[in-house]
matplotlib code that plots the C-alpha trace (Angstrom):
import matplotlib.pyplot as plt

x = [0.0, 1.0, 0.3, -2.1, -3.6, -7.4, -8.8, -11.6, -13.7, -16.3, -18.9, -21.1, -24.7, -28.0, -28.8, -31.6, -34.5, -34.7, -31.2, -31.2, -31.2, -28.1, -26.5, -28.5, -27.7, -24.0, -24.1, -26.6, -23.7, -21.2, -23.5, -21.7, -18.4, -15.6, -13.1, -10.3, -7.9, -5.8, -5.6, -2.5, -4.4, -3.3, -4.1, -4.4, -2.8, -6.2, -9.1, -11.6, -11.9, -14.9, -15.5, -15.5, -18.2, -20.6, -20.0, -20.5, -23.2, -24.2, -24.8, -28.4, -29.6, -27.9, -29.3, -33.0, -32.4, -31.5, -34.3, -36.7, -35.3, -36.3, -39.6, -40.5, -39.0, -40.9, -44.1, -45.6, -43.7, -41.4, -42.6, -42.3, -38.7, -36.9, -35.8, -34.7, -32.5, -31.2, -30.3, -28.5, -26.8, -25.4, -24.5, -22.6, -20.7, -19.6, -18.1, -15.9, -14.9, -14.7, -12.4, -12.0, -15.0, -18.1, -21.4, -22.9, -20.8, -22.4, -20.4, -20.9, -24.6, -24.9, -22.5, -25.0, -28.2, -26.4, -25.1, -28.7, -30.4, -27.8, -28.7, -32.4, -31.7, -29.6, -32.3, -35.0, -32.5, -31.8, -35.0, -37.5, -38.8, -39.8, -39.0, -41.6, -45.2, -46.7, -48.7, -45.6, -43.3, -41.6, -41.5, -37.9, -37.5, -38.7, -36.4, -33.2, -34.4, -36.3, -33.7, -30.9, -33.1, -34.0, -30.5, -29.4, -32.1, -30.2, -26.7, -28.5, -29.6, -33.3, -34.6, -38.2, -38.3, -37.1, -39.9, -42.5, -41.8, -44.4, -43.2, -43.9, -44.3, -41.4, -39.1, -39.6, -39.2, -35.9, -34.4, -35.6, -34.0, -30.7, -30.6, -31.6, -29.1, -26.2, -27.5, -26.6, -22.9, -22.4, -21.1, -21.7, -20.3, -22.8, -20.2, -18.4, -21.8, -23.1, -19.4, -19.6, -23.4, -22.4, -19.5, -21.7, -24.5, -22.1, -20.5, -23.8, -25.1, -21.9, -22.5, -26.2, -25.3, -23.0, -26.0, -27.9, -25.3, -24.9, -28.7, -28.9, -26.2, -26.8, -25.6, -26.4, -28.2, -25.9, -22.4, -21.2, -20.9, -18.6, -14.9, -14.4, -12.0, -14.7, -17.2, -15.0, -14.2, -17.9, -18.5, -15.7, -17.4, -20.7, -19.0, -19.3, -15.6, -16.0, -19.1, -17.3, -14.2, -16.2, -18.3, -15.5, -12.2, -13.1, -15.4, -12.8, -9.5, -10.5, -9.8, -6.3, -3.7, -4.2, -0.7, -1.3, -4.9, -3.2, -0.6, -1.0, 0.0, -2.9, -5.5, -4.1, -4.1, -7.8, -8.8, -7.2, -8.6, -12.0, -11.1, -10.4, -13.5, -15.5, -13.6, -14.0, -17.9, -18.0, -16.0, -17.5, -21.0, -21.1, -22.5, -25.4, -25.6, -26.2, -28.7, -30.7, -30.4, -29.0, -27.1, -25.2, -22.1, -18.9, -18.5, -22.2, -21.7, -18.8, -20.9, -23.7, -21.1, -20.5, -17.5, -17.0, -17.9, -15.1, -12.6, -14.0, -14.1, -10.4, -9.5, -11.2, -9.6, -6.3, -7.2, -8.2, -4.7, -2.9, -4.8, -3.8, -0.2, -0.1, -2.2, 0.6, 3.5, 1.5, 0.8, 4.6, 5.3, 2.7, 4.3, 7.6, 6.6, 3.4, 3.4, 0.5, -1.8, -1.0, -4.2, -6.1, -4.4, -4.9, -8.3, -8.7, -6.7, -9.3, -12.2, -11.0, -10.3, -13.4, -15.5, -14.4, -15.1, -18.5, -19.4, -18.0, -20.6, -23.2, -26.5, -27.0, -23.9, -24.5, -20.9, -21.3, -17.6, -16.7, -13.9, -11.6, -8.3, -5.2, -5.4, -9.3, -8.9, -5.8, -5.1, -2.2, -0.1, -0.2, 2.9, 3.2]
y = [-0.1, 3.6, 6.7, 9.2, 12.4, 12.6, 16.2, 17.0, 20.1, 20.6, 23.1, 23.0, 22.8, 24.0, 21.3, 19.3, 20.1, 16.4, 16.5, 16.8, 20.5, 20.6, 19.3, 21.3, 24.7, 23.8, 23.5, 26.0, 28.9, 27.1, 27.0, 27.9, 27.6, 25.8, 23.7, 22.3, 19.4, 16.8, 13.0, 10.9, 7.9, 5.1, 3.3, -0.3, -2.9, -4.1, -1.5, -0.5, 2.8, 4.9, 4.0, 0.4, 0.9, 2.9, 0.8, -2.7, -4.5, -6.5, -3.8, -2.9, -6.3, -7.6, -4.5, -5.5, -9.1, -8.0, -5.5, -8.3, -10.5, -8.0, -7.2, -11.0, -11.3, -8.4, -8.5, -5.0, -3.9, -1.1, 2.2, 2.7, 2.8, 2.0, -1.7, -0.3, 2.3, -0.4, -2.6, 0.1, 1.2, -2.1, -3.6, -0.5, -0.5, -4.1, -3.3, -0.6, -3.0, -6.2, -5.5, -8.6, -10.2, -10.9, -9.8, -13.1, -15.1, -17.0, -15.4, -11.9, -12.5, -13.7, -10.6, -8.5, -9.7, -9.5, -5.8, -5.0, -6.3, -4.7, -1.4, -1.7, -2.6, 0.7, 2.7, 1.5, 2.6, 5.8, 6.9, 5.2, 2.9, 5.6, 3.4, 0.6, 1.0, 2.2, -1.0, -3.2, -0.6, -2.5, -1.1, 0.1, -1.1, -4.7, -4.8, -5.4, -8.0, -9.8, -10.1, -11.0, -13.8, -15.1, -15.1, -17.0, -19.8, -19.6, -20.2, -23.2, -24.4, -24.4, -22.8, -24.4, -22.8, -19.4, -19.4, -20.5, -18.1, -15.2, -11.8, -9.0, -9.8, -7.7, -8.8, -12.4, -11.9, -10.1, -13.0, -15.8, -14.0, -13.5, -17.1, -18.7, -16.4, -18.0, -21.4, -19.8, -20.0, -22.8, -24.9, -28.8, -30.6, -30.2, -30.1, -26.9, -25.5, -25.8, -24.3, -21.2, -20.4, -20.6, -18.1, -15.9, -15.5, -15.2, -12.4, -10.6, -11.3, -9.2, -6.3, -6.4, -6.5, -3.7, -1.6, -2.7, -1.3, 2.1, 2.5, 1.7, 4.4, 7.3, 10.1, 13.3, 15.1, 14.0, 13.5, 10.3, 7.2, 5.6, 6.8, 8.0, 5.1, 2.5, 4.3, 4.4, 0.9, 0.0, 2.6, 0.6, -2.8, -1.4, -1.9, -4.0, -4.9, -8.2, -9.2, -8.6, -10.4, -13.5, -13.8, -13.0, -14.1, -17.2, -18.6, -17.9, -18.6, -20.6, -19.4, -18.1, -20.6, -20.8, -19.6, -16.4, -15.6, -16.0, -13.2, -9.9, -8.1, -9.4, -8.9, -5.2, -4.8, -5.9, -3.6, -0.8, -1.5, -1.5, 2.0, 3.4, 2.0, 3.4, 6.8, 7.2, 6.9, 9.0, 12.0, 11.6, 10.7, 13.8, 16.1, 13.5, 13.4, 17.1, 17.3, 14.2, 14.6, 11.2, 11.7, 8.5, 9.0, 9.7, 13.3, 13.8, 12.0, 14.2, 17.3, 16.2, 15.7, 19.4, 19.8, 22.3, 20.8, 22.4, 21.3, 17.9, 17.5, 18.5, 16.2, 13.1, 13.9, 13.8, 10.7, 9.1, 10.0, 8.4, 5.0, 5.0, 5.6, 2.4, 0.6, 0.9, 0.1, -3.1, -3.9, -3.9, -6.1, -8.8, -9.2, -9.5, -12.1, -13.7, -13.8, -16.2, -13.1, -11.4, -12.2, -11.1, -7.7, -6.8, -7.6, -5.2, -2.6, -2.6, -2.5, 0.7, 2.4, 1.2, 2.1, 5.8, 5.5, 4.2, 6.9, 9.5, 8.1, 7.4, 9.8, 8.7, 10.5, 13.9, 14.5, 16.3, 17.0, 17.0, 14.5, 13.6, 11.8, 13.7, 11.4, 11.1, 12.2, 10.0, 6.3, 6.1, 2.9, 0.6, 0.2, -3.1]
z = [-0.1, 0.0, 2.1, 0.6, 2.1, 2.8, 2.7, 5.0, 4.1, 6.9, 7.5, 10.5, 9.5, 11.3, 13.8, 13.8, 16.4, 17.1, 19.0, 22.6, 23.7, 25.2, 22.1, 19.6, 21.5, 21.6, 17.7, 16.9, 17.3, 14.8, 11.9, 8.8, 10.7, 8.2, 9.3, 6.7, 7.7, 6.2, 7.4, 6.2, 5.2, 2.6, -0.4, -0.4, -2.7, -3.8, -4.6, -7.2, -9.1, -9.1, -12.9, -12.3, -9.6, -11.8, -14.8, -13.1, -15.0, -11.9, -9.5, -10.5, -10.6, -7.5, -5.6, -7.0, -6.0, -2.1, -2.1, -3.3, -0.6, 2.1, 0.6, 0.7, 4.3, 5.5, 3.5, 3.2, 6.2, 4.7, 3.7, -0.1, -1.7, 1.8, 0.6, -2.8, -0.8, 1.4, -1.5, -3.5, -0.5, 0.5, -2.8, -4.0, -0.8, -0.8, -4.4, -2.5, 0.4, -1.5, -4.5, -6.6, -5.6, -7.7, -6.1, -7.0, -5.0, -2.0, 0.8, -0.8, -0.8, 2.8, 3.8, 1.9, 3.5, 7.0, 6.4, 5.1, 8.2, 10.5, 8.6, 9.1, 12.8, 13.3, 11.4, 13.8, 16.8, 15.3, 13.8, 16.1, 13.1, 10.8, 7.7, 8.9, 8.3, 11.4, 12.2, 12.0, 13.6, 16.7, 20.1, 20.2, 23.9, 22.8, 19.9, 21.4, 23.9, 21.5, 18.9, 21.5, 22.8, 19.3, 18.2, 21.3, 20.0, 16.8, 18.5, 20.1, 16.5, 17.9, 14.7, 15.5, 18.6, 17.1, 14.4, 17.0, 19.8, 20.1, 19.3, 17.1, 13.5, 12.5, 15.1, 14.3, 10.5, 11.2, 13.3, 11.0, 8.2, 10.0, 11.2, 7.8, 6.0, 7.4, 5.6, 2.3, 2.6, 0.1, 2.5, 2.3, 5.3, 7.7, 10.6, 9.0, 8.4, 11.8, 13.1, 10.8, 11.2, 15.0, 14.4, 12.3, 14.8, 17.7, 15.8, 15.0, 18.4, 19.8, 17.5, 18.7, 22.5, 22.0, 20.4, 23.6, 26.0, 23.8, 23.7, 27.7, 28.3, 26.3, 28.9, 27.0, 29.8, 32.8, 33.6, 32.2, 34.4, 32.3, 31.4, 27.8, 27.2, 28.1, 26.0, 23.0, 23.0, 23.1, 20.1, 18.2, 18.9, 17.3, 13.7, 10.7, 10.1, 12.5, 10.6, 7.2, 8.4, 9.3, 6.3, 3.8, 5.2, 7.1, 4.6, 1.5, 3.2, 6.4, 10.0, 10.7, 12.5, 16.3, 16.8, 14.7, 16.5, 19.8, 19.1, 20.7, 17.5, 15.6, 18.5, 19.1, 15.1, 14.9, 17.7, 16.3, 12.7, 14.8, 16.4, 12.7, 11.3, 14.2, 14.3, 10.4, 10.9, 13.9, 12.0, 8.6, 9.9, 12.1, 9.3, 9.1, 12.8, 13.0, 10.4, 10.9, 14.5, 15.5, 18.9, 19.3, 17.6, 20.0, 19.1, 19.9, 23.3, 24.0, 23.1, 25.3, 28.3, 28.0, 25.7, 23.1, 19.5, 17.5, 19.9, 20.2, 16.3, 15.9, 18.8, 17.4, 13.9, 15.8, 17.8, 14.5, 12.8, 15.9, 15.2, 11.6, 12.5, 14.9, 12.2, 9.6, 12.3, 13.5, 9.8, 9.0, 12.3, 11.5, 8.0, 9.4, 12.2, 10.8, 7.1, 7.2, 7.8, 4.4, 3.1, 6.1, 6.5, 2.9, 3.4, 6.3, 4.1, 1.4, 3.9, 5.5, 2.2, 0.7, 3.7, 3.3, -0.5, 0.4, 2.6, 0.3, -2.6, -0.3, -0.3, 3.2, 4.6, 2.9, 2.5, -0.8, -1.5, 2.0, 1.8, -0.9, -1.5, -3.4, -6.1, -6.7, -10.2, -10.9, -11.7, -9.4, -9.2, -6.3, -4.2, -2.2]

ax = plt.figure().add_subplot(projection="3d")
ax.plot(x, y, z, "-o")
ax.set_aspect("equal")
plt.show()
């Protein structure tokens, strides 16, 4: 890979009235204020050019297939256009973070469905379910509890009980789709299939338990109970990277050797990668959070604790840069001492770079030219 500058041109927008009053008041006085910063990021060995994304012949058809799968799984439950939006968002994003993979491969299909369901889950928590028709809209407080209970049944391989349990129709559909989706991995060995399904559900359950913790510990109007470090760790765990790694790397290459998995270098590398992914979402999702009134990001949390928004934004950029530097150093050490991880590390490289590109090109994040790489208009050569 090679190092490359990522430029950030941020303008504070008028805050949504949906934000907690303390956060809204802090942001209102900064409306129109501009910040120009540069992050020294990296370009991976494997990536896609934007032209190849826009010209991909399979994107529209695969997005439609995903949208149809969601519509059939949640019959007449979504507001008009929502499933199509999710389908396009997920499939175009996967083209960025999975360079070299075809959208129709089983592992990509399973990943796409999992990320789509995760996106729906997050939207319900962030917007109180406004994309779900009112008669099917789940009670937010019931969602986390019911989903975790049904995922536990999935881990115990009791699909009959999961299908029979009485919960709100939307929640039941959500969990059954999640569990059955893992059976589409294309594996033929029953023992291997059970092991992989268990691993996938465990990863998803961890992510959703993290969402539960974050939801129960929003502290915008009072002094925080937990240290900033603990809150940041939970925020980092609420990220798609572990799901992506499970679905893509383990299915395609098989698990890494136990000796490698035991190494502190790899464990810390994975943690740092999570913090980078989460930090990118917090920093580049801040504009969306302001406009749409979503107060759950790390920056919003800190503003709610009484910190000054401009200082928080700049400090979070600095913290993100520190994680990037640690990532590069750990990457080099892994290549020297554990060459077995090269495919895994390069996969994570592509994910992080592709994640930025996916956000940049997404209508959801409202970035509108806010971030750009120095060579966005060039076809630069790769550097190993």
